[in-house]
N, CA, C and O atoms as a GROMACS GRO file, in nm:
protein
  464
    1UNK      N    1  -2.918   4.184   6.351
    1UNK     CA    2  -2.999   4.108   6.258
    1UNK      C    3  -2.910   4.014   6.178
    1UNK      O    4  -2.940   3.895   6.164
    2UNK      N    5  -2.800   4.066   6.126
    2UNK     CA    6  -2.711   3.985   6.041
    2UNK      C    7  -2.649   3.869   6.118
    2UNK      O    8  -2.631   3.761   6.063
    3UNK      N    9  -2.617   3.891   6.245
    3UNK     CA   10  -2.554   3.787   6.326
    3UNK      C   11  -2.652   3.672   6.353
    3UNK      O   12  -2.612   3.556   6.354
    4UNK      N   13  -2.777   3.705   6.375
    4UNK     CA   14  -2.877   3.603   6.409
    4UNK      C   15  -2.944   3.539   6.287
    4UNK      O   16  -3.003   3.432   6.298
    5UNK      N   17  -2.936   3.604   6.172
    5UNK     CA   18  -3.007   3.556   6.053
    5UNK      C   19  -2.976   3.410   6.018
    5UNK      O   20  -3.070   3.337   5.985
    6UNK      N   21  -2.852   3.363   6.023
    6UNK     CA   22  -2.826   3.223   5.986
    6UNK      C   23  -2.901   3.121   6.072
    6UNK      O   24  -2.926   3.009   6.029
    7UNK      N   25  -2.937   3.160   6.193
    7UNK     CA   26  -3.000   3.067   6.286
    7UNK      C   27  -3.153   3.063   6.270
    7UNK      O   28  -3.221   2.988   6.340
    8UNK      N   29  -3.205   3.145   6.180
    8UNK     CA   30  -3.348   3.144   6.152
    8UNK      C   31  -3.387   3.035   6.053
    8UNK      O   32  -3.505   3.002   6.041
    9UNK      N   33  -3.291   2.981   5.984
    9UNK     CA   34  -3.318   2.876   5.884
    9UNK      C   35  -3.376   2.752   5.952
    9UNK      O   36  -3.328   2.709   6.057
   10UNK      N   37  -3.477   2.696   5.890
   10UNK     CA   38  -3.542   2.579   5.948
   10UNK      C   39  -3.471   2.448   5.915
   10UNK      O   40  -3.498   2.346   5.978
   11UNK      N   41  -3.381   2.450   5.819
   11UNK     CA   42  -3.313   2.328   5.779
   11UNK      C   43  -3.171   2.319   5.838
   11UNK      O   44  -3.074   2.295   5.765
   12UNK      N   45  -3.161   2.338   5.966
   12UNK     CA   46  -3.032   2.330   6.034
   12UNK      C   47  -2.988   2.183   6.041
   12UNK      O   48  -3.072   2.094   6.049
   13UNK      N   49  -2.857   2.158   6.039
   13UNK     CA   50  -2.810   2.019   6.045
   13UNK      C   51  -2.838   1.956   6.181
   13UNK      O   52  -2.835   2.023   6.285
   14UNK      N   53  -2.867   1.827   6.179
   14UNK     CA   54  -2.894   1.754   6.304
   14UNK      C   55  -2.800   1.636   6.324
   14UNK      O   56  -2.818   1.556   6.415
   15UNK      N   57  -2.699   1.626   6.238
   15UNK     CA   58  -2.605   1.513   6.247
   15UNK      C   59  -2.460   1.562   6.247
   15UNK      O   60  -2.428   1.665   6.188
   16UNK      N   61  -2.376   1.486   6.314
   16UNK     CA   62  -2.231   1.503   6.306
   16UNK      C   63  -2.177   1.638   6.345
   16UNK      O   64  -2.238   1.713   6.422
   17UNK      N   65  -2.060   1.667   6.290
   17UNK     CA   66  -1.988   1.789   6.324
   17UNK      C   67  -2.065   1.915   6.284
   17UNK      O   68  -2.054   2.018   6.351
   18UNK      N   69  -2.142   1.907   6.176
   18UNK     CA   70  -2.220   2.023   6.133
   18UNK      C   71  -2.320   2.067   6.239
   18UNK      O   72  -2.342   2.186   6.259
   19UNK      N   73  -2.380   1.970   6.308
   19UNK     CA   74  -2.475   2.003   6.416
   19UNK      C   75  -2.402   2.077   6.527
   19UNK      O   76  -2.447   2.182   6.573
   20UNK      N   77  -2.290   2.021   6.571
   20UNK     CA   78  -2.216   2.082   6.682
   20UNK      C   79  -2.166   2.220   6.644
   20UNK      O   80  -2.165   2.311   6.726
   21UNK      N   81  -2.124   2.236   6.520
   21UNK     CA   82  -2.075   2.366   6.475
   21UNK      C   83  -2.183   2.471   6.483
   21UNK      O   84  -2.161   2.579   6.538
   22UNK      N   85  -2.301   2.442   6.428
   22UNK     CA   86  -2.406   2.542   6.425
   22UNK      C   87  -2.459   2.574   6.565
   22UNK      O   88  -2.492   2.689   6.593
   23UNK      N   89  -2.468   2.474   6.652
   23UNK     CA   90  -2.517   2.504   6.787
   23UNK      C   91  -2.414   2.585   6.866
   23UNK      O   92  -2.450   2.676   6.940
   24UNK      N   93  -2.288   2.551   6.851
   24UNK     CA   94  -2.183   2.628   6.919
   24UNK      C   95  -2.174   2.770   6.863
   24UNK      O   96  -2.152   2.865   6.938
   25UNK      N   97  -2.191   2.784   6.732
   25UNK     CA   98  -2.189   2.917   6.671
   25UNK      C   99  -2.306   3.002   6.721
   25UNK      O  100  -2.292   3.122   6.740
   26UNK      N  101  -2.421   2.939   6.741
   26UNK     CA  102  -2.536   3.014   6.793
   26UNK      C  103  -2.502   3.075   6.928
   26UNK      O  104  -2.515   3.195   6.949
   27UNK      N  105  -2.458   2.990   7.020
   27UNK     CA  106  -2.429   3.041   7.154
   27UNK      C  107  -2.314   3.140   7.153
   27UNK      O  108  -2.318   3.240   7.226
   28UNK      N  109  -2.212   3.115   7.074
   28UNK     CA  110  -2.102   3.210   7.063
   28UNK      C  111  -2.147   3.344   7.007
   28UNK      O  112  -2.099   3.449   7.050
   29UNK      N  113  -2.238   3.341   6.912
   29UNK     CA  114  -2.290   3.465   6.853
   29UNK      C  115  -2.370   3.544   6.955
   29UNK      O  116  -2.357   3.666   6.964
   30UNK      N  117  -2.454   3.475   7.032
   30UNK     CA  118  -2.531   3.544   7.136
   30UNK      C  119  -2.436   3.606   7.238
   30UNK      O  120  -2.454   3.721   7.278
   31UNK      N  121  -2.338   3.530   7.280
   31UNK     CA  122  -2.241   3.582   7.377
   31UNK      C  123  -2.169   3.704   7.321
   31UNK      O  124  -2.146   3.802   7.392
   32UNK      N  125  -2.132   3.697   7.194
   32UNK     CA  126  -2.063   3.809   7.130
   32UNK      C  127  -2.148   3.934   7.123
   32UNK      O  128  -2.096   4.045   7.133
   33UNK      N  129  -2.278   3.918   7.106
   33UNK     CA  130  -2.368   4.034   7.098
   33UNK      C  131  -2.380   4.108   7.231
   33UNK      O  132  -2.424   4.223   7.234
   34UNK      N  133  -2.342   4.043   7.339
   34UNK     CA  134  -2.350   4.108   7.470
   34UNK      C  135  -2.257   4.230   7.477
   34UNK      O  136  -2.280   4.322   7.555
   35UNK      N  137  -2.152   4.228   7.395
   35UNK     CA  138  -2.060   4.341   7.394
   35UNK      C  139  -1.973   4.348   7.518
   35UNK      O  140  -1.916   4.452   7.550
   36UNK      N  141  -1.962   4.237   7.588
   36UNK     CA  142  -1.884   4.232   7.711
   36UNK      C  143  -1.790   4.111   7.700
   36UNK      O  144  -1.835   3.997   7.709
   37UNK      N  145  -1.663   4.137   7.681
   37UNK     CA  146  -1.566   4.030   7.659
   37UNK      C  147  -1.557   3.935   7.778
   37UNK      O  148  -1.531   3.816   7.759
   38UNK      N  149  -1.577   3.984   7.899
   38UNK     CA  150  -1.572   3.897   8.017
   38UNK      C  151  -1.689   3.799   8.014
   38UNK      O  152  -1.672   3.680   8.037
   39UNK      N  153  -1.809   3.850   7.986
   39UNK     CA  154  -1.927   3.765   7.976
   39UNK      C  155  -1.910   3.664   7.863
   39UNK      O  156  -1.943   3.547   7.877
   40UNK      N  157  -1.857   3.711   7.750
   40UNK     CA  158  -1.835   3.622   7.636
   40UNK      C  159  -1.737   3.511   7.672
   40UNK      O  160  -1.762   3.394   7.642
   41UNK      N  161  -1.628   3.546   7.736
   41UNK     CA  162  -1.528   3.446   7.776
   41UNK      C  163  -1.587   3.348   7.877
   41UNK      O  164  -1.567   3.227   7.864
   42UNK      N  165  -1.657   3.398   7.976
   42UNK     CA  166  -1.719   3.312   8.076
   42UNK      C  167  -1.818   3.216   8.012
   42UNK      O  168  -1.820   3.097   8.045
   43UNK      N  169  -1.901   3.266   7.920
   43UNK     CA  170  -1.995   3.181   7.850
   43UNK      C  171  -1.927   3.072   7.771
   43UNK      O  172  -1.972   2.958   7.768
   44UNK      N  173  -1.817   3.107   7.707
   44UNK     CA  174  -1.743   3.007   7.628
   44UNK      C  175  -1.678   2.902   7.718
   44UNK      O  176  -1.674   2.784   7.683
   45UNK      N  177  -1.629   2.944   7.833
   45UNK     CA  178  -1.567   2.849   7.926
   45UNK      C  179  -1.672   2.751   7.979
   45UNK      O  180  -1.652   2.630   7.974
   46UNK      N  181  -1.781   2.805   8.028
   46UNK     CA  182  -1.888   2.720   8.082
   46UNK      C  183  -1.943   2.631   7.972
   46UNK      O  184  -1.969   2.512   7.994
   47UNK      N  185  -1.962   2.687   7.853
   47UNK     CA  186  -2.011   2.608   7.740
   47UNK      C  187  -1.918   2.494   7.703
   47UNK      O  188  -1.964   2.385   7.670
   48UNK      N  189  -1.789   2.519   7.707
   48UNK     CA  190  -1.692   2.413   7.676
   48UNK      C  191  -1.695   2.302   7.779
   48UNK      O  192  -1.689   2.185   7.744
   49UNK      N  193  -1.703   2.339   7.905
   49UNK     CA  194  -1.712   2.238   8.012
   49UNK      C  195  -1.840   2.158   7.996
   49UNK      O  196  -1.839   2.035   8.005
   50UNK      N  197  -1.951   2.227   7.975
   50UNK     CA  198  -2.081   2.162   7.956
   50UNK      C  199  -2.074   2.064   7.839
   50UNK      O  200  -2.118   1.950   7.850
   51UNK      N  201  -2.021   2.110   7.728
   51UNK     CA  202  -2.015   2.027   7.609
   51UNK      C  203  -1.926   1.904   7.630
   51UNK      O  204  -1.966   1.793   7.596
   52UNK      N  205  -1.809   1.924   7.686
   52UNK     CA  206  -1.713   1.815   7.703
   52UNK      C  207  -1.759   1.712   7.806
   52UNK      O  208  -1.743   1.592   7.784
   53UNK      N  209  -1.814   1.757   7.916
   53UNK     CA  210  -1.845   1.666   8.026
   53UNK      C  211  -1.990   1.618   8.033
   53UNK      O  212  -2.021   1.526   8.108
   54UNK      N  213  -2.077   1.680   7.957
   54UNK     CA  214  -2.218   1.639   7.959
   54UNK      C  215  -2.262   1.596   7.819
   54UNK      O  216  -2.295   1.480   7.796
   55UNK      N  217  -2.264   1.690   7.728
   55UNK     CA  218  -2.327   1.669   7.598
   55UNK      C  219  -2.260   1.560   7.515
   55UNK      O  220  -2.329   1.478   7.455
   56UNK      N  221  -2.128   1.558   7.510
   56UNK     CA  222  -2.059   1.461   7.424
   56UNK      C  223  -2.073   1.318   7.475
   56UNK      O  224  -2.040   1.224   7.403
   57UNK      N  225  -2.121   1.301   7.595
   57UNK     CA  226  -2.135   1.168   7.653
   57UNK      C  227  -2.279   1.118   7.652
   57UNK      O  228  -2.312   1.019   7.716
   58UNK      N  229  -2.365   1.189   7.577
   58UNK     CA  230  -2.506   1.152   7.572
   58UNK      C  231  -2.554   1.155   7.427
   58UNK      O  232  -2.496   1.224   7.344
   59UNK      N  233  -2.657   1.082   7.399
   59UNK     CA  234  -2.720   1.084   7.268
   59UNK      C  235  -2.827   1.193   7.269
   59UNK      O  236  -2.930   1.179   7.334
   60UNK      N  237  -2.801   1.299   7.197
   60UNK     CA  238  -2.894   1.412   7.192
   60UNK      C  239  -2.977   1.414   7.064
   60UNK      O  240  -3.049   1.511   7.039
   61UNK      N  241  -2.969   1.309   6.986
   61UNK     CA  242  -3.033   1.310   6.854
   61UNK      C  243  -3.184   1.334   6.859
   61UNK      O  244  -3.239   1.394   6.767
   62UNK      N  245  -3.250   1.290   6.964
   62UNK     CA  246  -3.396   1.307   6.972
   62UNK      C  247  -3.441   1.449   7.004
   62UNK      O  248  -3.557   1.483   6.984
   63UNK      N  249  -3.350   1.531   7.055
   63UNK     CA  250  -3.390   1.667   7.093
   63UNK      C  251  -3.326   1.776   7.006
   63UNK      O  252  -3.344   1.894   7.032
   64UNK      N  253  -3.253   1.737   6.905
   64UNK     CA  254  -3.181   1.836   6.824
   64UNK      C  255  -3.274   1.929   6.747
   64UNK      O  256  -3.245   2.048   6.736
   65UNK      N  257  -3.383   1.878   6.694
   65UNK     CA  258  -3.479   1.966   6.624
   65UNK      C  259  -3.538   2.067   6.722
   65UNK      O  260  -3.557   2.184   6.688
   66UNK      N  261  -3.568   2.022   6.843
   66UNK     CA  262  -3.622   2.112   6.946
   66UNK      C  263  -3.519   2.219   6.982
   66UNK      O  264  -3.554   2.335   7.002
   67UNK      N  265  -3.394   2.180   6.991
   67UNK     CA  266  -3.288   2.276   7.021
   67UNK      C  267  -3.282   2.383   6.912
   67UNK      O  268  -3.272   2.502   6.942
   68UNK      N  269  -3.288   2.342   6.786
   68UNK     CA  270  -3.287   2.440   6.677
   68UNK      C  271  -3.410   2.530   6.683
   68UNK      O  272  -3.399   2.650   6.658
   69UNK      N  273  -3.525   2.475   6.715
   69UNK     CA  274  -3.646   2.556   6.729
   69UNK      C  275  -3.628   2.661   6.838
   69UNK      O  276  -3.662   2.778   6.818
   70UNK      N  277  -3.576   2.621   6.951
   70UNK     CA  278  -3.552   2.716   7.061
   70UNK      C  279  -3.452   2.823   7.019
   70UNK      O  280  -3.469   2.940   7.052
   71UNK      N  281  -3.347   2.783   6.948
   71UNK     CA  282  -3.249   2.881   6.900
   71UNK      C  283  -3.316   2.981   6.805
   71UNK      O  284  -3.287   3.101   6.811
   72UNK      N  285  -3.404   2.933   6.716
   72UNK     CA  286  -3.474   3.024   6.625
   72UNK      C  287  -3.558   3.125   6.701
   72UNK      O  288  -3.560   3.243   6.667
   73UNK      N  289  -3.628   3.079   6.804
   73UNK     CA  290  -3.713   3.170   6.882
   73UNK      C  291  -3.629   3.274   6.956
   73UNK      O  292  -3.667   3.390   6.965
   74UNK      N  293  -3.517   3.232   7.009
   74UNK     CA  294  -3.426   3.327   7.076
   74UNK      C  295  -3.373   3.428   6.975
   74UNK      O  296  -3.370   3.548   7.002
   75UNK      N  297  -3.331   3.379   6.858
   75UNK     CA  298  -3.280   3.468   6.753
   75UNK      C  299  -3.386   3.569   6.711
   75UNK      O  300  -3.355   3.687   6.691
   76UNK      N  301  -3.510   3.526   6.697
   76UNK     CA  302  -3.618   3.616   6.659
   76UNK      C  303  -3.637   3.726   6.764
   76UNK      O  304  -3.658   3.842   6.730
   77UNK      N  305  -3.629   3.689   6.892
   77UNK     CA  306  -3.645   3.788   6.999
   77UNK      C  307  -3.530   3.888   6.998
   77UNK      O  308  -3.550   4.007   7.020
   78UNK      N  309  -3.410   3.840   6.971
   78UNK     CA  310  -3.293   3.930   6.964
   78UNK      C  311  -3.309   4.025   6.847
   78UNK      O  312  -3.287   4.145   6.862
   79UNK      N  313  -3.348   3.973   6.730
   79UNK     CA  314  -3.368   4.057   6.611
   79UNK      C  315  -3.476   4.160   6.636
   79UNK      O  316  -3.465   4.274   6.591
   80UNK      N  317  -3.581   4.122   6.708
   80UNK     CA  318  -3.693   4.213   6.738
   80UNK      C  319  -3.660   4.310   6.851
   80UNK      O  320  -3.744   4.390   6.892
   81UNK      N  321  -3.537   4.303   6.900
   81UNK     CA  322  -3.492   4.391   7.009
   81UNK      C  323  -3.579   4.376   7.133
   81UNK      O  324  -3.624   4.473   7.194
   82UNK      N  325  -3.601   4.248   7.169
   82UNK     CA  326  -3.679   4.214   7.288
   82UNK      C  327  -3.587   4.141   7.386
   82UNK      O  328  -3.595   4.019   7.399
   83UNK      N  329  -3.500   4.214   7.455
   83UNK     CA  330  -3.400   4.148   7.541
   83UNK      C  331  -3.461   4.068   7.656
   83UNK      O  332  -3.408   3.963   7.692
   84UNK      N  333  -3.570   4.115   7.713
   84UNK     CA  334  -3.632   4.040   7.823
   84UNK      C  335  -3.687   3.907   7.773
   84UNK      O  336  -3.672   3.804   7.839
   85UNK      N  337  -3.751   3.911   7.657
   85UNK     CA  338  -3.804   3.787   7.599
   85UNK      C  339  -3.690   3.693   7.562
   85UNK      O  340  -3.699   3.573   7.589
   86UNK      N  341  -3.584   3.745   7.503
   86UNK     CA  342  -3.469   3.662   7.466
   86UNK      C  343  -3.406   3.598   7.590
   86UNK      O  344  -3.371   3.481   7.589
   87UNK      N  345  -3.393   3.677   7.696
   87UNK     CA  346  -3.335   3.624   7.820
   87UNK      C  347  -3.424   3.514   7.878
   87UNK      O  348  -3.374   3.411   7.923
   88UNK      N  349  -3.553   3.535   7.877
   88UNK     CA  350  -3.648   3.435   7.927
   88UNK      C  351  -3.640   3.307   7.845
   88UNK      O  352  -3.635   3.197   7.900
   89UNK      N  353  -3.637   3.322   7.713
   89UNK     CA  354  -3.627   3.205   7.625
   89UNK      C  355  -3.496   3.130   7.645
   89UNK      O  356  -3.493   3.007   7.644
   90UNK      N  357  -3.386   3.205   7.663
   90UNK     CA  358  -3.256   3.140   7.685
   90UNK      C  359  -3.256   3.066   7.818
   90UNK      O  360  -3.205   2.955   7.827
   91UNK      N  361  -3.314   3.127   7.920
   91UNK     CA  362  -3.326   3.061   8.049
   91UNK      C  363  -3.403   2.930   8.036
   91UNK      O  364  -3.359   2.826   8.085
   92UNK      N  365  -3.516   2.937   7.968
   92UNK     CA  366  -3.598   2.817   7.949
   92UNK      C  367  -3.524   2.712   7.866
   92UNK      O  368  -3.537   2.592   7.890
   93UNK      N  369  -3.447   2.757   7.769
   93UNK     CA  370  -3.368   2.668   7.684
   93UNK      C  371  -3.269   2.589   7.770
   93UNK      O  372  -3.262   2.466   7.761
   94UNK      N  373  -3.193   2.659   7.852
   94UNK     CA  374  -3.095   2.591   7.937
   94UNK      C  375  -3.162   2.503   8.042
   94UNK      O  376  -3.117   2.392   8.068
   95UNK      N  377  -3.270   2.552   8.102
   95UNK     CA  378  -3.341   2.473   8.203
   95UNK      C  379  -3.396   2.344   8.142
   95UNK      O  380  -3.390   2.238   8.204
   96UNK      N  381  -3.448   2.354   8.022
   96UNK     CA  382  -3.499   2.235   7.954
   96UNK      C  383  -3.390   2.134   7.924
   96UNK      O  384  -3.410   2.014   7.937
   97UNK      N  385  -3.274   2.184   7.882
   97UNK     CA  386  -3.161   2.094   7.854
   97UNK      C  387  -3.112   2.026   7.981
   97UNK      O  388  -3.086   1.905   7.981
   98UNK      N  389  -3.101   2.102   8.087
   98UNK     CA  390  -3.056   2.042   8.214
   98UNK      C  391  -3.153   1.933   8.256
   98UNK      O  392  -3.110   1.825   8.297
   99UNK      N  393  -3.283   1.959   8.248
   99UNK     CA  394  -3.383   1.860   8.286
   99UNK      C  395  -3.374   1.736   8.196
   99UNK      O  396  -3.379   1.623   8.245
  100UNK      N  397  -3.360   1.757   8.067
  100UNK     CA  398  -3.346   1.645   7.972
  100UNK      C  399  -3.225   1.560   8.007
  100UNK      O  400  -3.233   1.437   8.010
  101UNK      N  401  -3.114   1.624   8.034
  101UNK     CA  402  -2.992   1.550   8.065
  101UNK      C  403  -3.002   1.481   8.201
  101UNK      O  404  -2.953   1.369   8.218
  102UNK      N  405  -3.065   1.545   8.297
  102UNK     CA  406  -3.083   1.482   8.428
  102UNK      C  407  -3.168   1.355   8.418
  102UNK      O  408  -3.140   1.256   8.485
  103UNK      N  409  -3.270   1.357   8.335
  103UNK     CA  410  -3.357   1.241   8.318
  103UNK      C  411  -3.281   1.123   8.258
  103UNK      O  412  -3.305   1.008   8.295
  104UNK      N  413  -3.189   1.152   8.168
  104UNK     CA  414  -3.118   1.045   8.099
  104UNK      C  415  -2.986   1.006   8.165
  104UNK      O  416  -2.929   0.902   8.134
  105UNK      N  417  -2.938   1.088   8.255
  105UNK     CA  418  -2.813   1.057   8.322
  105UNK      C  419  -2.816   1.112   8.465
  105UNK      O  420  -2.747   1.208   8.498
  106UNK      N  421  -2.898   1.049   8.548
  106UNK     CA  422  -2.910   1.097   8.687
  106UNK      C  423  -2.774   1.096   8.756
  106UNK      O  424  -2.697   1.000   8.742
  107UNK      N  425  -2.746   1.198   8.828
  107UNK     CA  426  -2.622   1.206   8.905
  107UNK      C  427  -2.505   1.266   8.830
  107UNK      O  428  -2.404   1.299   8.892
  108UNK      N  429  -2.515   1.282   8.698
  108UNK     CA  430  -2.402   1.335   8.621
  108UNK      C  431  -2.363   1.474   8.668
  108UNK      O  432  -2.244   1.508   8.670
  109UNK      N  433  -2.459   1.555   8.705
  109UNK     CA  434  -2.429   1.692   8.745
  109UNK      C  435  -2.366   1.699   8.884
  109UNK      O  436  -2.314   1.803   8.924
  110UNK      N  437  -2.370   1.589   8.956
  110UNK     CA  438  -2.309   1.585   9.089
  110UNK      C  439  -2.167   1.531   9.087
  110UNK      O  440  -2.098   1.534   9.189
  111UNK      N  441  -2.122   1.483   8.970
  111UNK     CA  442  -1.988   1.426   8.960
  111UNK      C  443  -1.882   1.536   8.954
  111UNK      O  444  -1.906   1.644   8.902
  112UNK      N  445  -1.767   1.505   9.008
  112UNK     CA  446  -1.652   1.594   9.003
  112UNK      C  447  -1.598   1.595   8.860
  112UNK      O  448  -1.584   1.489   8.799
  113UNK      N  449  -1.569   1.711   8.808
  113UNK     CA  450  -1.509   1.721   8.675
  113UNK      C  451  -1.359   1.702   8.689
  113UNK      O  452  -1.291   1.776   8.760
  114UNK      N  453  -1.308   1.601   8.620
  114UNK     CA  454  -1.166   1.574   8.622
  114UNK      C  455  -1.110   1.586   8.482
  114UNK      O  456  -1.167   1.532   8.387
  115UNK      N  457  -1.000   1.656   8.469
  115UNK     CA  458  -0.935   1.676   8.338
  115UNK      C  459  -0.820   1.577   8.328
  115UNK      O  460  -0.743   1.559   8.423
  116UNK      N  461  -0.811   1.512   8.214
  116UNK     CA  462  -0.702   1.419   8.190
  116UNK      C  463  -0.577   1.489   8.143
  116UNK      O  464  -0.475   1.425   8.118
   0.00000   0.00000   0.00000
C-alpha cells in the first residue's frame, strides 16, 4: 500500500523531468514489488531501452494524463491485492502505448537499436 500510494494522486506532473521521474518511479516500484531481482533488473533494462529509443524521440504530451490514469488503476489493483487485474491492466497499458507510438512513428519498432 505504501509503495503504491504516491501514484494514486490525481495531480501528477505532466511536464519536464518531474513527469519522467514519476512515471519511471511507478514502473520501478511495480517491478520492485515482484520480489524477484532478475525480473526487476530485466524490467529496468527493457524500460531504459524503451525510454531511450522510443519515448524520448516522440511528443507524449497528449497522452500523459491517460498514462497517469492507467498507473492509478494499476496501483489500485495492486493495493486491493488483485494480481490478475493488475497484470491485465499493465498489459493493456503497454499495448496501448505501443499502439499509440506505432501510429505516430510507423516503422520505429522495426529499426535496429544502435548505441553510440
